[in-house]
N, C-alpha and C positions, 0 to 999 in steps of 0.2 A: 432819199431821192424821191422827187415828186412822182415820177412815172412808176416807181416800184410801189408807192402807196396806192396809186390809182389802179394799178393792175391787181393789187391785193383786194380791192373793192369789187372786182368783177363777181357777179352773183354766181352761186353754184348752179350746176345743171340739175341737181337733185334737190327738190324742195324739202326743207326740214319738216320733221313731224310736228304737228300742232299739239300733240299731247305731251305731258311731262314724262321724262325718261327716268325711271328709278335707277339709282346706282346700286352697286353691290353692297353698300352699307345701309341701304334703306330697306324698309319692309313694305310689302304691298298691302294697302288697307283694303279689307273686303268691301265689295260693293254693297251698299245698303239696299234693302228691298224697295224703297221709294225712288231709287235712281233708275233711270231707263237708259239702255245702251242701244244705239242704232245697230240694226242688223248688219249693215255694211262694215261696222267696226269689229264685229265679233272675231272674224278671222285674224285681224291684225293683233287684237288683244291675246288671242290664243297663242299666236306665234311668239309674242313677247314673253308671256308667262311660261309657255312650254320651253322656250330657249333658256330662260333663267333657271327654271326648275332642273333642267338637264344639266346645266352648268354647275349648280350647287350640289346636285347628286354626285357628279363626278369629283367635285372638290372634296366632299366629305369622305367619299370612298378612298380617296388617295391622299388624305391629309398628312399621312406619314411617309408618303413617297417623295423622292426628290423631284420627280417629273410628273406633272398632271397628264394622264393619258386620256385624250379626247379624240383619238384617232377614229375616223369614220362617223363621228357624231353629227347629228342633224341639227344645225342651227339656222336653217333656211328662214330668212326674214326676221330673225331674232334681234332684240335690242340688247346689245352687249357694249354699249357706249361706256367708255371709261373702265372696262373690265380689266382685271389684272390676270393676264394670260402669259406672263413672262416665263419663257422656257417650256411652255406647254406643248404636248404632242398633239397637233391638229392635222396630222397627215391624212389626206383623203376626206377631210371633214366637209360637210355641205354648209357653206356660209353664203350661199347665193342670196344676194339682196340684204345681207345682215348689216346692222348698224354697229360698226366698230370704231366710231369716231372717238378719238382720244384714248383708245385702248392701248395697254402695254403688251405688245407681242414680241418684245425684244428676245432674241434667241429662240423663238418658237419654231417648231417644225411644222410647216404648212405645205410640205411636199405633196403635190397633186391635189391640193384643196381647191374647192369650187368657190371662188370669190367673185363670180360674175355679178356686176352691178353693186358690189358691196361698197359701203361708205366707210373709208378708212381715213377720213380727213383728220389730220393732226395725230394720227396713231404713231406709236413707236415700234418700228419693225427692224431696228438696226440689228445686223448679224442674223436675221431670221432666215430660215430655209424655205424659200418659195419656189424651188425648182419644179417646173411643170405645172405651176398653179394657174388657174383660170382667173384672170383679172380683167376680163373684157369689160370696158366701160366703167371700171371701178373708179371711185373718187379717192385719189391719193394726194389731194391738195394739201400741201404743207406737211406731208408724212415724212418721217425719218426712216429712210431705207438705207442708211449708210452701211456699207460692207455686207449688205444682204445678198443672198444667192438667189438669182432669178433665172437660172439656165432653163431654156426651153419654156419659160413662162409666157403666157399670152396676155399682153397688156394692150391689145388693140383697142383704140378709142379711149384709153384711160386718161383721166385728168391728173397729170403729174405736176401741175403748176406749183412753184415754190418748194417742191419736195427736195429733200437732201438725199441725193443718189450717189454721193461720193463713195468711191470704192465698191459700188454695187457690181455684181457679176451678171451681165446681160447676154452672155454667150448663147447664140442660137435663139434668143428671145424674139418675140413678135411685138414691136412697138409701132406698128403701122397705125397711122391716124391718131397716135397718142399726142397729147398736149404737153410739150416739154418747155413751156415758157418759163424763163427765170429760174430754172432748176440748177442745183449744184451738181456738177458731173465730174469733178476732179477724180482721177484714177478709176473711173467707171470703165468696165471692160465691154467693148462693143463688137467683139469678134463674131462675125456672121450674124449680127443683129439686123432684123428687118425694120428699116426706118421709112418705108414708103409712105408718103403723104403725112409723115409726122410733122407737127407744127413746132418749129424751132425759131422762136422769136425772143430776141434779147437773151441769147444763150451762149455761154463760154464753153467751146469744145477744145480748147488748146491743150488741156491736160488729160483728155480721155485716152484710153488704151485701145489699140488694135482696130481703130476706125479707118477703114480703107476708103480711098477716093470713090470707088465704084458704088459704095453704099450711099453716097451723097449725090450720085449722078444717075443711078438706075431709075427706070420709070415704073410707076409714078414716083418721082423724086421727092424727098422731104422739102417742106416749105421753109426757106431760109430768109430771115430778115434780121439784120444787125447781129450777125453771128460771128464770134471770134473763132476762126478756123485753126485746126492744127497746122504746123509749119508746112507739111506736105500739101495741104490744101490751099495754100496761098499762091495760087496760080491764076493766070488771066481767064481761063475758061471755067473757073468755079467762083461764081459771084455770091458773096455772103449776104447780099441784099436782093437776090433775084426774085423774091416773092413779096417784097414790101408793098407792091401795088395791090396785092390780093389780101394781105393781112387785115386791113381795116374791115373789109366786108366779112371776113371769117370771124373776127372778134365780135363784130356787131351781131351776127347771126347766132353764134355759139353761146354768147353770154348776155344776149338781150340788152345791149346798150346801143345808143345812137351811133350812126355811122360817123358823125362829127366827133364824138368822144373817142371812138376807136382810132380815127385818123390822128387826133391830137396825141394819143398815147404812142403811136408809131413815130410821129415826128419828134416827140420828147425823147424816146428811147434812142433814136439815131443821133441825138446830140451827145450821147455818152461815148467817151473814148476809152477803149479797152487798154489796160496797162500793158 
């Protein structure tokens, strides 16, 4: 569908790093004496090298263990893109601002972890334990969070566009001002979830669990545009298009696209008929 492709092209709010990112299979080449490194980059380089060194240290120490124990580890600002952290214990870890784009965190324990501003674009977090995790303004664009546990997690302002949230447990979670455009939400549990000012554009809510009418009506209410509502929500006083007049400006501002392009996206999306 044209509109889905167009929405996928929306730029990320977080600018990608201009430097190459070493993967876990690459070695870091020592800097030659004749090379110069700007002072402003030293902190970033130290964070990357320190984070990778700590990760490898824990990997070697636990190579015979079934679960890699990284609880309380400090990966603040580290480059862990593409890292294999499947099933790892990262409870209470500091991953503030870390780059985890494309990382495999399936089944990982991130209970209480600090992921504030982390980049988890395209990461695999299916069945991961993120209970109580701090995911404020995190980039979860295209992330697989199917069947993940996010009870009491704070996802305020998180970018969840195109994420697979099927079967995710959001009980008592904070999704205020989160971007839930084009997300997969089948079987997601929204019991007592805070959805105030959440952006729900082109989103199917028909198969979500425990989403009460008051959660869509409380002030400040979530922004609805071309939303497929649960059966109980199909009533005259709950308009699934009530914010369509505001969505173009929001998309334009948030993703730095022209107002005309944003309006076109909204118009195209509203041509789609929910089955």
